[in-house]
OpenMM code with the backbone's topology and positions (N, CA, C; nanometers):
from openmm import Vec3, app, unit

residues = "UNK UNK UNK UNK UNK UNK UNK UNK UNK UNK UNK UNK UNK UNK UNK UNK UNK UNK UNK UNK UNK UNK UNK UNK UNK UNK UNK UNK UNK UNK UNK UNK UNK UNK UNK UNK UNK UNK UNK UNK UNK UNK UNK UNK UNK UNK UNK UNK UNK UNK UNK UNK UNK UNK UNK UNK UNK UNK UNK UNK UNK UNK UNK UNK UNK UNK UNK UNK UNK UNK UNK UNK UNK UNK UNK UNK UNK UNK UNK UNK UNK UNK UNK UNK UNK UNK UNK UNK UNK UNK UNK UNK UNK UNK UNK UNK UNK UNK UNK UNK UNK UNK UNK UNK UNK UNK UNK UNK UNK UNK UNK UNK UNK UNK UNK UNK UNK UNK UNK UNK UNK UNK UNK UNK UNK UNK UNK UNK UNK UNK UNK UNK UNK UNK UNK UNK UNK UNK UNK UNK UNK UNK UNK UNK UNK UNK UNK UNK UNK UNK UNK UNK UNK UNK UNK UNK UNK UNK UNK UNK UNK UNK UNK UNK UNK UNK UNK UNK UNK UNK UNK UNK UNK UNK".split()
positions = [
    Vec3(-0.3027, -1.7120, 2.8157),
    Vec3(-0.2060, -1.7057, 2.6947),
    Vec3(-0.0896, -1.6423, 2.7327),
    Vec3(-0.0853, -1.5204, 2.7907),
    Vec3(0.0191, -1.4379, 2.8212),
    Vec3(0.0960, -1.5043, 2.9249),
    Vec3(0.0337, -1.5571, 3.0283),
    Vec3(0.1138, -1.6213, 3.1294),
    Vec3(0.1878, -1.7502, 3.0813),
    Vec3(0.1221, -1.8225, 2.9755),
    Vec3(0.1892, -1.9384, 2.9215),
    Vec3(0.3169, -1.8908, 2.8448),
    Vec3(0.3054, -1.7800, 2.7670),
    Vec3(0.4322, -1.7283, 2.6987),
    Vec3(0.5411, -1.6778, 2.7994),
    Vec3(0.4775, -1.6192, 2.9127),
    Vec3(0.5768, -1.5617, 3.0099),
    Vec3(0.6575, -1.6692, 3.0757),
    Vec3(0.6000, -1.7974, 3.0839),
    Vec3(0.6655, -1.9028, 3.1532),
    Vec3(0.7835, -1.9499, 3.0598),
    Vec3(0.7795, -1.9188, 2.9294),
    Vec3(0.8882, -1.9667, 2.8362),
    Vec3(0.9761, -1.8506, 2.7938),
    Vec3(0.9311, -1.7316, 2.7978),
    Vec3(1.0084, -1.6198, 2.7524),
    Vec3(0.9909, -1.4950, 2.8506),
    Vec3(1.0895, -1.4132, 2.8360),
    Vec3(1.0808, -1.2922, 2.9188),
    Vec3(1.0106, -1.1879, 2.8367),
    Vec3(0.8748, -1.1628, 2.8813),
    Vec3(0.7886, -1.0703, 2.8047),
    Vec3(0.7295, -0.9806, 2.9111),
    Vec3(0.6731, -0.8716, 2.8529),
    Vec3(0.5955, -0.7770, 2.9386),
    Vec3(0.4685, -0.7556, 2.8679),
    Vec3(0.3589, -0.7634, 2.9276),
    Vec3(0.2229, -0.7272, 2.8739),
    Vec3(0.2064, -0.5827, 2.8679),
    Vec3(0.1999, -0.5141, 2.7577),
    Vec3(0.1776, -0.3723, 2.7485),
    Vec3(0.0307, -0.3400, 2.7223),
    Vec3(-0.0627, -0.4332, 2.7213),
    Vec3(-0.1950, -0.4026, 2.7094),
    Vec3(-0.2472, -0.4127, 2.5730),
    Vec3(-0.3593, -0.3541, 2.5395),
    Vec3(-0.4134, -0.3623, 2.4001),
    Vec3(-0.3285, -0.2891, 2.3095),
    Vec3(-0.3090, -0.3453, 2.1971),
    Vec3(-0.2268, -0.2815, 2.0877),
    Vec3(-0.2991, -0.1703, 2.0221),
    Vec3(-0.2247, -0.0520, 2.0097),
    Vec3(-0.2917, 0.0711, 1.9466),
    Vec3(-0.2033, 0.1148, 1.8274),
    Vec3(-0.0769, 0.1004, 1.8310),
    Vec3(0.0095, 0.1556, 1.7303),
    Vec3(0.1403, 0.0708, 1.7249),
    Vec3(0.1815, 0.0278, 1.6115),
    Vec3(0.2978, -0.0604, 1.5938),
    Vec3(0.3589, -0.0432, 1.4564),
    Vec3(0.4863, -0.0021, 1.4478),
    Vec3(0.5595, 0.0151, 1.3335),
    Vec3(0.4876, 0.0853, 1.2178),
    Vec3(0.4226, 0.1952, 1.2606),
    Vec3(0.3597, 0.2826, 1.1648),
    Vec3(0.2092, 0.2317, 1.1359),
    Vec3(0.1674, 0.1338, 1.1930),
    Vec3(0.0314, 0.0749, 1.1738),
    Vec3(-0.0562, 0.1004, 1.2994),
    Vec3(-0.1677, 0.1799, 1.2737),
    Vec3(-0.2583, 0.2084, 1.3805),
    Vec3(-0.3657, 0.0993, 1.3814),
    Vec3(-0.3982, 0.0641, 1.5089),
    Vec3(-0.4927, -0.0409, 1.5345),
    Vec3(-0.6020, 0.0108, 1.6118),
    Vec3(-0.7259, 0.0082, 1.5496),
    Vec3(-0.8483, 0.0471, 1.6245),
    Vec3(-0.9356, -0.0706, 1.6477),
    Vec3(-0.9849, -0.0910, 1.7636),
    Vec3(-1.0689, -0.1941, 1.8088),
    Vec3(-1.2073, -0.1299, 1.8123),
    Vec3(-1.3133, -0.1917, 1.7403),
    Vec3(-1.4469, -0.1569, 1.7394),
    Vec3(-1.5340, -0.2792, 1.7653),
    Vec3(-1.5596, -0.3015, 1.9002),
    Vec3(-1.6352, -0.4132, 1.9333),
    Vec3(-1.5630, -0.5362, 1.8978),
    Vec3(-1.6160, -0.6250, 1.8168),
    Vec3(-1.5452, -0.7502, 1.7748),
    Vec3(-1.4723, -0.7396, 1.6523),
    Vec3(-1.4527, -0.6117, 1.6004),
    Vec3(-1.3847, -0.5997, 1.4722),
    Vec3(-1.2508, -0.5144, 1.4998),
    Vec3(-1.1619, -0.5240, 1.4025),
    Vec3(-1.0247, -0.4682, 1.4290),
    Vec3(-1.0103, -0.3907, 1.2811),
    Vec3(-0.9561, -0.2667, 1.3001),
    Vec3(-0.9214, -0.1816, 1.1781),
    Vec3(-0.7762, -0.1540, 1.1844),
    Vec3(-0.7052, -0.1856, 1.0749),
    Vec3(-0.5676, -0.1440, 1.0667),
    Vec3(-0.5520, -0.0388, 0.9604),
    Vec3(-0.4844, 0.0657, 0.9982),
    Vec3(-0.4630, 0.1779, 0.9068),
    Vec3(-0.3166, 0.2391, 0.9196),
    Vec3(-0.2818, 0.3220, 0.8327),
    Vec3(-0.1523, 0.3942, 0.8455),
    Vec3(-0.1688, 0.5438, 0.8266),
    Vec3(-0.2683, 0.5952, 0.8825),
    Vec3(-0.3001, 0.7390, 0.8716),
    Vec3(-0.1786, 0.8296, 0.9144),
    Vec3(-0.1282, 0.8029, 1.0231),
    Vec3(-0.0182, 0.8906, 1.0751),
    Vec3(0.1070, 0.8617, 0.9812),
    Vec3(0.1362, 0.7542, 0.9441),
    Vec3(0.2512, 0.7238, 0.8534),
    Vec3(0.2374, 0.8082, 0.7232),
    Vec3(0.1118, 0.8026, 0.6641),
    Vec3(0.0874, 0.8641, 0.5401),
    Vec3(0.1051, 1.0103, 0.5535),
    Vec3(0.0461, 1.0729, 0.6742),
    Vec3(0.0521, 1.2198, 0.6998),
    Vec3(0.2015, 1.2601, 0.7137),
    Vec3(0.2781, 1.1731, 0.7852),
    Vec3(0.4221, 1.2086, 0.8063),
    Vec3(0.4947, 1.2031, 0.6608),
    Vec3(0.4523, 1.1155, 0.5759),
    Vec3(0.5016, 1.1095, 0.4363),
    Vec3(0.4685, 1.2421, 0.3683),
    Vec3(0.3493, 1.2941, 0.3752),
    Vec3(0.3095, 1.4189, 0.3112),
    Vec3(0.3894, 1.5368, 0.3669),
    Vec3(0.4066, 1.5320, 0.4931),
    Vec3(0.4928, 1.6445, 0.5595),
    Vec3(0.6319, 1.6376, 0.5089),
    Vec3(0.6909, 1.5223, 0.4967),
    Vec3(0.8362, 1.5069, 0.4537),
    Vec3(0.8587, 1.5481, 0.3089),
    Vec3(0.7521, 1.5249, 0.2227),
    Vec3(0.7787, 1.5609, 0.0782),
    Vec3(0.6977, 1.6776, 0.0344),
    Vec3(0.6361, 1.7473, 0.1308),
    Vec3(0.5834, 1.8746, 0.0977),
    Vec3(0.4387, 1.8719, 0.0189),
    Vec3(0.3659, 1.7639, 0.0503),
    Vec3(0.2366, 1.7434, -0.0198),
    Vec3(0.1248, 1.7592, 0.0734),
    Vec3(0.1376, 1.8320, 0.1852),
    Vec3(0.0286, 1.8465, 0.2805),
    Vec3(-0.0905, 1.9117, 0.2272),
    Vec3(-0.0835, 1.9983, 0.1293),
    Vec3(-0.1962, 2.0765, 0.0748),
    Vec3(-0.2417, 2.0213, -0.0577),
    Vec3(-0.1912, 1.9029, -0.0998),
    Vec3(-0.2444, 1.8606, -0.2324),
    Vec3(-0.3935, 1.8213, -0.2268),
    Vec3(-0.4558, 1.8301, -0.3499),
    Vec3(-0.5903, 1.8020, -0.3582),
    Vec3(-0.6141, 1.6510, -0.3767),
    Vec3(-0.7216, 1.5923, -0.3094),
    Vec3(-0.7373, 1.4451, -0.3190),
    Vec3(-0.8015, 1.4190, -0.4592),
    Vec3(-0.7768, 1.2971, -0.5114),
    Vec3(-0.8439, 1.2467, -0.6283),
    Vec3(-0.8974, 1.1109, -0.5990),
    Vec3(-0.9896, 1.0541, -0.6883),
    Vec3(-1.0560, 0.9298, -0.6572),
    Vec3(-0.9821, 0.8050, -0.6916),
    Vec3(-0.8841, 0.8013, -0.7768),
    Vec3(-0.8195, 0.6812, -0.8195),
    Vec3(-0.6675, 0.6898, -0.8162),
    Vec3(-0.5894, 0.5804, -0.7828),
    Vec3(-0.4477, 0.5943, -0.7607),
    Vec3(-0.3718, 0.5997, -0.9000),
    Vec3(-0.4331, 0.5570, -0.9971),
    Vec3(-0.3655, 0.5534, -1.1342),
    Vec3(-0.4675, 0.5612, -1.2406),
    Vec3(-0.4275, 0.6370, -1.3453),
    Vec3(-0.5215, 0.6503, -1.4552),
    Vec3(-0.5101, 0.5189, -1.5521),
    Vec3(-0.6278, 0.4834, -1.6036),
    Vec3(-0.6351, 0.3638, -1.6981),
    Vec3(-0.6134, 0.4092, -1.8405),
    Vec3(-0.6136, 0.5304, -1.8653),
    Vec3(-0.6116, 0.5856, -1.9922),
    Vec3(-0.4625, 0.5910, -2.0556),
    Vec3(-0.3683, 0.6010, -1.9659),
    Vec3(-0.2249, 0.6122, -2.0077),
    Vec3(-0.1515, 0.4877, -1.9570),
    Vec3(-0.0603, 0.4422, -2.0425),
    Vec3(0.0229, 0.3264, -2.0082),
    Vec3(0.1560, 0.3890, -1.9796),
    Vec3(0.2228, 0.3262, -1.8702),
    Vec3(0.3563, 0.3743, -1.8400),
    Vec3(0.4569, 0.2871, -1.9208),
    Vec3(0.5562, 0.3511, -1.9793),
    Vec3(0.6671, 0.2890, -2.0583),
    Vec3(0.7941, 0.3136, -1.9951),
    Vec3(0.8899, 0.2211, -2.0155),
    Vec3(1.0174, 0.2341, -1.9479),
    Vec3(1.0945, 0.3478, -2.0098),
    Vec3(1.0786, 0.3597, -2.1389),
    Vec3(1.1680, 0.4661, -2.2142),
    Vec3(1.1019, 0.5835, -2.2731),
    Vec3(0.9785, 0.6081, -2.2280),
    Vec3(0.9068, 0.7387, -2.2648),
    Vec3(0.9248, 0.8439, -2.1642),
    Vec3(0.9448, 0.9617, -2.2049),
    Vec3(0.9623, 1.0757, -2.1117),
    Vec3(1.1104, 1.1102, -2.0947),
    Vec3(1.1461, 1.2125, -2.0174),
    Vec3(1.2731, 1.2519, -1.9884),
    Vec3(1.3120, 1.1936, -1.8562),
    Vec3(1.4429, 1.1397, -1.8519),
    Vec3(1.4939, 1.0872, -1.7315),
    Vec3(1.4970, 1.1926, -1.6214),
    Vec3(1.4763, 1.1606, -1.4983),
    Vec3(1.4863, 1.2584, -1.3975),
    Vec3(1.6305, 1.2836, -1.3663),
    Vec3(1.6636, 1.4061, -1.3492),
    Vec3(1.8037, 1.4482, -1.3136),
    Vec3(1.8517, 1.3915, -1.1863),
    Vec3(1.7544, 1.3921, -1.0829),
    Vec3(1.7857, 1.3280, -0.9502),
    Vec3(1.6795, 1.2477, -0.9119),
    Vec3(1.6909, 1.1153, -0.9398),
    Vec3(1.5819, 1.0278, -0.9023),
    Vec3(1.5632, 0.9889, -0.7521),
    Vec3(1.6477, 1.0472, -0.6668),
    Vec3(1.6424, 1.0122, -0.5228),
    Vec3(1.5076, 1.0382, -0.4564),
    Vec3(1.4361, 1.1541, -0.4917),
    Vec3(1.2988, 1.1688, -0.4382),
    Vec3(1.2070, 1.0652, -0.4819),
    Vec3(1.2093, 1.0402, -0.6099),
    Vec3(1.1214, 0.9291, -0.6686),
    Vec3(1.1479, 0.7991, -0.5925),
    Vec3(1.2804, 0.7639, -0.5667),
    Vec3(1.3054, 0.6331, -0.4891),
    Vec3(1.2527, 0.6396, -0.3617),
    Vec3(1.2733, 0.7591, -0.2893),
    Vec3(1.2357, 0.7707, -0.1570),
    Vec3(1.0885, 0.7568, -0.1322),
    Vec3(1.0070, 0.8297, -0.2161),
    Vec3(0.8715, 0.8253, -0.2117),
    Vec3(0.8036, 0.6964, -0.2445),
    Vec3(0.8438, 0.6357, -0.3496),
    Vec3(0.7982, 0.5000, -0.3911),
    Vec3(0.8299, 0.3944, -0.2842),
    Vec3(0.9467, 0.3997, -0.2316),
    Vec3(0.9831, 0.3078, -0.1197),
    Vec3(0.8886, 0.3284, 0.0005),
    Vec3(0.8660, 0.4548, 0.0322),
    Vec3(0.7819, 0.4821, 0.1502),
    Vec3(0.6359, 0.4333, 0.1211),
    Vec3(0.5875, 0.4577, -0.0086),
    Vec3(0.4513, 0.4105, -0.0404),
    Vec3(0.4556, 0.2621, -0.0445),
    Vec3(0.5480, 0.2008, -0.0754),
    Vec3(0.5622, 0.0503, -0.0750),
    Vec3(0.5290, -0.0030, 0.0641),
    Vec3(0.5712, 0.0600, 0.1670),
    Vec3(0.5298, 0.0245, 0.3039),
    Vec3(0.3895, 0.0376, 0.3386),
    Vec3(0.3156, 0.1204, 0.2629),
    Vec3(0.1706, 0.1484, 0.2820),
    Vec3(0.0956, 0.0228, 0.2347),
    Vec3(0.1480, -0.0651, 0.1547),
    Vec3(0.0673, -0.1807, 0.1055),
    Vec3(0.0310, -0.2740, 0.2085),
    Vec3(0.0975, -0.2592, 0.3262),
    Vec3(0.0600, -0.3501, 0.4371),
    Vec3(-0.0786, -0.3360, 0.4696),
    Vec3(-0.1322, -0.2132, 0.4729),
    Vec3(-0.2764, -0.1942, 0.5035),
    Vec3(-0.3535, -0.1461, 0.3777),
    Vec3(-0.2827, -0.1024, 0.2841),
    Vec3(-0.3511, -0.0316, 0.1698),
    Vec3(-0.3465, -0.1244, 0.0443),
    Vec3(-0.4142, -0.2200, 0.0417),
    Vec3(-0.4102, -0.3157, -0.0701),
    Vec3(-0.4590, -0.2590, -0.1893),
    Vec3(-0.5437, -0.1469, -0.1837),
    Vec3(-0.5861, -0.0786, -0.2978),
    Vec3(-0.4816, 0.0011, -0.3756),
    Vec3(-0.3715, 0.0123, -0.3208),
    Vec3(-0.2574, 0.0857, -0.3878),
    Vec3(-0.1464, -0.0140, -0.4337),
    Vec3(-0.1681, -0.1472, -0.4070),
    Vec3(-0.0673, -0.2395, -0.4409),
    Vec3(-0.0250, -0.2402, -0.5928),
    Vec3(-0.1290, -0.2419, -0.6778),
    Vec3(-0.1063, -0.2496, -0.8195),
    Vec3(-0.0201, -0.1224, -0.8726),
    Vec3(-0.0719, -0.0019, -0.8227),
    Vec3(0.0029, 0.1251, -0.8654),
    Vec3(0.1357, 0.1149, -0.8087),
    Vec3(0.1585, 0.0883, -0.6906),
    Vec3(0.2960, 0.0946, -0.6309),
    Vec3(0.3863, -0.0050, -0.6995),
    Vec3(0.3386, -0.1254, -0.7324),
    Vec3(0.4144, -0.2257, -0.7980),
    Vec3(0.4504, -0.1718, -0.9277),
    Vec3(0.3653, -0.1097, -1.0028),
    Vec3(0.3917, -0.0587, -1.1328),
    Vec3(0.5012, 0.0473, -1.1285),
    Vec3(0.4903, 0.1460, -1.0332),
    Vec3(0.5938, 0.2367, -1.0063),
    Vec3(0.7300, 0.1943, -0.9654),
    Vec3(0.7384, 0.0799, -0.9020),
    Vec3(0.8569, 0.0103, -0.8519),
    Vec3(0.9311, -0.0458, -0.9832),
    Vec3(0.8580, -0.0756, -1.0827),
    Vec3(0.9179, -0.1385, -1.2031),
    Vec3(1.0076, -0.0381, -1.2708),
    Vec3(1.0029, 0.0916, -1.2464),
    Vec3(1.0825, 0.1966, -1.3114),
    Vec3(1.1903, 0.2611, -1.2154),
    Vec3(1.2171, 0.1881, -1.1108),
    Vec3(1.3170, 0.2463, -1.0116),
    Vec3(1.4513, 0.2716, -1.0729),
    Vec3(1.4918, 0.1792, -1.1685),
    Vec3(1.6260, 0.2016, -1.2336),
    Vec3(1.6413, 0.3256, -1.2940),
    Vec3(1.5450, 0.3696, -1.3764),
    Vec3(1.5686, 0.4887, -1.4420),
    Vec3(1.4254, 0.5552, -1.4694),
    Vec3(1.3723, 0.6324, -1.3643),
    Vec3(1.2437, 0.6929, -1.3721),
    Vec3(1.2479, 0.8078, -1.4562),
    Vec3(1.1326, 0.8383, -1.5147),
    Vec3(1.1179, 0.9636, -1.6039),
    Vec3(1.0183, 1.0462, -1.5444),
    Vec3(1.0033, 1.1670, -1.6143),
    Vec3(0.9050, 1.2706, -1.5698),
    Vec3(0.7617, 1.2085, -1.5716),
    Vec3(0.7323, 1.1207, -1.6588),
    Vec3(0.6041, 1.0567, -1.6697),
    Vec3(0.5815, 0.9622, -1.5610),
    Vec3(0.6832, 0.8913, -1.5051),
    Vec3(0.6685, 0.8133, -1.3875),
    Vec3(0.6599, 0.9044, -1.2640),
    Vec3(0.7214, 1.0159, -1.2564),
    Vec3(0.7077, 1.1102, -1.1453),
    Vec3(0.5647, 1.1638, -1.1405),
    Vec3(0.4941, 1.1909, -1.2523),
    Vec3(0.3661, 1.2297, -1.2636),
    Vec3(0.2731, 1.1178, -1.2000),
    Vec3(0.3014, 0.9986, -1.2261),
    Vec3(0.2247, 0.8924, -1.1691),
    Vec3(0.2423, 0.8798, -1.0093),
    Vec3(0.3660, 0.9053, -0.9678),
    Vec3(0.3848, 0.9127, -0.8236),
    Vec3(0.3032, 1.0258, -0.7594),
    Vec3(0.3039, 1.1376, -0.8168),
    Vec3(0.2343, 1.2521, -0.7583),
    Vec3(0.0746, 1.2242, -0.7675),
    Vec3(0.0241, 1.1526, -0.8694),
    Vec3(-0.1070, 1.1120, -0.8711),
    Vec3(-0.1456, 1.0200, -0.7544),
    Vec3(-0.0598, 0.9278, -0.7364),
    Vec3(-0.0683, 0.8355, -0.6143),
    Vec3(-0.0764, 0.9082, -0.4855),
    Vec3(0.0067, 1.0029, -0.4686),
    Vec3(0.0020, 1.0835, -0.3461),
    Vec3(-0.1224, 1.1563, -0.3373),
    Vec3(-0.1793, 1.2191, -0.4445),
    Vec3(-0.3051, 1.2785, -0.4462),
    Vec3(-0.4251, 1.1830, -0.4056),
    Vec3(-0.4147, 1.0651, -0.4537),
    Vec3(-0.5070, 0.9546, -0.4089),
    Vec3(-0.4973, 0.9287, -0.2555),
    Vec3(-0.3742, 0.9058, -0.2131),
    Vec3(-0.3542, 0.8841, -0.0743),
    Vec3(-0.4078, 0.9919, 0.0166),
    Vec3(-0.4001, 1.1116, -0.0220),
    Vec3(-0.4437, 1.2356, 0.0529),
    Vec3(-0.5998, 1.2114, 0.0806),
    Vec3(-0.6702, 1.1658, -0.0098),
    Vec3(-0.8137, 1.1572, 0.0137),
    Vec3(-0.8614, 1.0291, 0.0751),
    Vec3(-0.7711, 0.9423, 0.0991),
    Vec3(-0.8033, 0.8082, 0.1530),
    Vec3(-0.7119, 0.7700, 0.2723),
    Vec3(-0.6643, 0.8641, 0.3460),
    Vec3(-0.5646, 0.8327, 0.4551),
    Vec3(-0.6255, 0.7402, 0.5581),
    Vec3(-0.7523, 0.7397, 0.5792),
    Vec3(-0.8046, 0.6528, 0.6753),
    Vec3(-0.8449, 0.5079, 0.6309),
    Vec3(-0.8197, 0.4850, 0.5046),
    Vec3(-0.8557, 0.3524, 0.4462),
    Vec3(-0.7579, 0.2498, 0.5118),
    Vec3(-0.8002, 0.1263, 0.5188),
    Vec3(-0.7123, 0.0286, 0.5796),
    Vec3(-0.7767, -0.1116, 0.5622),
    Vec3(-0.7341, -0.2076, 0.6459),
    Vec3(-0.7929, -0.3370, 0.6503),
    Vec3(-0.8839, -0.3492, 0.7707),
    Vec3(-0.9987, -0.4146, 0.7526),
    Vec3(-1.0850, -0.4373, 0.8629),
    Vec3(-1.0974, -0.5908, 0.8753),
    Vec3(-1.0954, -0.6256, 0.9974),
    Vec3(-1.1178, -0.7759, 1.0233),
    Vec3(-1.2342, -0.7918, 1.1159),
    Vec3(-1.3207, -0.8742, 1.0877),
    Vec3(-1.4406, -0.8964, 1.1542),
    Vec3(-1.4496, -1.0467, 1.2196),
    Vec3(-1.4976, -1.0703, 1.3317),
    Vec3(-1.5081, -1.2022, 1.3789),
    Vec3(-1.6007, -1.2827, 1.2969),
    Vec3(-1.5665, -1.3912, 1.2682),
    Vec3(-1.6512, -1.4806, 1.1872),
    Vec3(-1.6394, -1.6302, 1.2084),
    Vec3(-1.7357, -1.6971, 1.1979),
    Vec3(-1.7296, -1.8449, 1.2165),
    Vec3(-1.6900, -1.9181, 1.0792),
    Vec3(-1.6991, -1.8397, 0.9761),
    Vec3(-1.6557, -1.8763, 0.8344),
    Vec3(-1.4994, -1.8910, 0.8334),
    Vec3(-1.4498, -2.0149, 0.8210),
    Vec3(-1.3109, -2.0375, 0.8165),
    Vec3(-1.2602, -2.0694, 0.6757),
    Vec3(-1.3368, -2.0334, 0.5721),
    Vec3(-1.3141, -2.0817, 0.4367),
    Vec3(-1.2090, -1.9863, 0.3819),
    Vec3(-1.1103, -2.0379, 0.3164),
    Vec3(-1.0147, -1.9634, 0.2401),
    Vec3(-1.0391, -1.9493, 0.0948),
    Vec3(-1.0634, -1.8287, 0.0418),
    Vec3(-1.1041, -1.8003, -0.0889),
    Vec3(-0.9878, -1.7138, -0.1574),
    Vec3(-0.9554, -1.7524, -0.2748),
    Vec3(-0.8561, -1.6741, -0.3533),
    Vec3(-0.9131, -1.6386, -0.4892),
    Vec3(-0.8800, -1.5111, -0.5332),
    Vec3(-0.9112, -1.4717, -0.6653),
    Vec3(-0.7820, -1.4181, -0.7273),
    Vec3(-0.7680, -1.4492, -0.8554),
    Vec3(-0.6491, -1.4144, -0.9272),
    Vec3(-0.6889, -1.3597, -1.0721),
    Vec3(-0.5972, -1.2700, -1.1276),
    Vec3(-0.6102, -1.2173, -1.2565),
    Vec3(-0.4856, -1.1863, -1.3133),
    Vec3(-0.4659, -1.1837, -1.4537),
    Vec3(-0.3518, -1.1580, -1.5187),
    Vec3(-0.3765, -1.0811, -1.6497),
    Vec3(-0.2964, -0.9896, -1.6857),
    Vec3(-0.3033, -0.9314, -1.8307),
    Vec3(-0.1915, -0.9992, -1.9134),
    Vec3(-0.2236, -1.0964, -1.9733),
    Vec3(-0.1297, -1.1832, -2.0476),
    Vec3(-0.0426, -1.0834, -2.1421),
    Vec3(0.0818, -1.0709, -2.1212),
    Vec3(0.1775, -0.9945, -2.2104),
    Vec3(0.1330, -0.8572, -2.2054),
    Vec3(0.0888, -0.8051, -2.1086),
    Vec3(0.0296, -0.6648, -2.0965),
    Vec3(0.1383, -0.5576, -2.0847),
    Vec3(0.2701, -0.5900, -2.0638),
    Vec3(0.3694, -0.4869, -2.0438),
    Vec3(0.4119, -0.4470, -2.1815),
    Vec3(0.4076, -0.3199, -2.2207),
    Vec3(0.4389, -0.2744, -2.3637),
    Vec3(0.5865, -0.2817, -2.3820),
    Vec3(0.6691, -0.2839, -2.2819),
    Vec3(0.8111, -0.2761, -2.2977),
    Vec3(0.8821, -0.4236, -2.3317),
    Vec3(0.8365, -0.5165, -2.2463),
    Vec3(0.8917, -0.6492, -2.2535),
    Vec3(0.7885, -0.7602, -2.2842),
    Vec3(0.6648, -0.7318, -2.2972),
    Vec3(0.5567, -0.8200, -2.3158),
    Vec3(0.5307, -0.9225, -2.2104),
    Vec3(0.5742, -0.8899, -2.0841),
    Vec3(0.5624, -0.9778, -1.9634),
    Vec3(0.4197, -0.9530, -1.9183),
    Vec3(0.3664, -1.0552, -1.8360),
    Vec3(0.2364, -1.0416, -1.7844),
    Vec3(0.2447, -0.9831, -1.6452),
    Vec3(0.1282, -0.9217, -1.6095),
    Vec3(0.1204, -0.8620, -1.4765),
    Vec3(-0.0016, -0.9469, -1.4177),
    Vec3(0.0246, -0.9913, -1.3017),
    Vec3(-0.0777, -1.0615, -1.2307),
    Vec3(-0.1122, -1.0099, -1.0939),
    Vec3(-0.2234, -1.0488, -1.0431),
    Vec3(-0.2649, -0.9964, -0.9162),
    Vec3(-0.3547, -1.1066, -0.8411),
    Vec3(-0.3596, -1.0874, -0.7194),
    Vec3(-0.4490, -1.1843, -0.6452),
    Vec3(-0.5025, -1.1170, -0.5157),
    Vec3(-0.6127, -1.1738, -0.4694),
    Vec3(-0.6563, -1.1412, -0.3351),
    Vec3(-0.6982, -1.2665, -0.2632),
    Vec3(-0.6690, -1.2655, -0.1343),
    Vec3(-0.6998, -1.3894, -0.0491),
    Vec3(-0.7910, -1.3469, 0.0640),
    Vec3(-0.9010, -1.4092, 0.0801),
    Vec3(-0.9966, -1.3874, 0.1869),
    Vec3(-0.9850, -1.5012, 0.2786),
    Vec3(-0.9919, -1.4798, 0.4084),
    Vec3(-1.0089, -1.5779, 0.5173),
    Vec3(-1.1482, -1.5402, 0.5795),
    Vec3(-1.2447, -1.6213, 0.5353),
    Vec3(-1.3760, -1.5981, 0.5742),
    Vec3(-1.4134, -1.4606, 0.4961),
    Vec3(-1.4681, -1.3595, 0.5644),
    Vec3(-1.5025, -1.2324, 0.4939),
    Vec3(-1.3888, -1.1351, 0.4987),
    Vec3(-1.2703, -1.1724, 0.5596),
    Vec3(-1.1704, -1.0802, 0.5797),
    Vec3(-1.0480, -1.0845, 0.4699),
    Vec3(-1.0205, -0.9855, 0.4106),
    Vec3(-0.9152, -0.9723, 0.3178),
    Vec3(-0.7805, -0.9802, 0.3844),
    Vec3(-0.6975, -1.0720, 0.3605),
    Vec3(-0.5715, -1.0924, 0.4280),
    Vec3(-0.4469, -1.0729, 0.3421),
    Vec3(-0.4642, -1.0807, 0.2124),
    Vec3(-0.3489, -1.0595, 0.1212),
    Vec3(-0.3968, -1.0158, -0.0202),
] * unit.nanometer
topology = app.Topology()
chain = topology.addChain("A")
for resn in residues:
    res = topology.addResidue(resn, chain)
    for name in ("N", "CA", "C"):
        topology.addAtom(name, app.Element.getBySymbol(name[0]), res)
């Protein structure tokens, strides 16, 4: 395969992939695990959350985030920076996708309540830094999709929020 590509393009075989653009690749027999442990640790170091206590969930279900509740942050740059960095984590951390998407909805004018939700997400990431995507070899080539929506669930504008997951065989791909 590499020789075929080399005949068409100028390439260099660097061997087995271990780390690329913040994504760590672990090979375990016939399975592959993608994680962003180092990326998340660097994020904690950058924002000063290295000693935060881990929690079990990325977002609380008992409180709804509203666009206009709470006090506007005087300087939203840290909010923006952290949420954008967390957004990159969704490559391998699909468990955080809903929470991060929700936090992105308030980028225009984040409040102290949104900031609390960001801190909760960071506490969750602290306890789950090694989580990621695992791919196992399989003869099952079936594509399966699940979808859900909370019709008119946004309290501010009555828009719906939807989500989906796509499996290729037993492997979650999106």
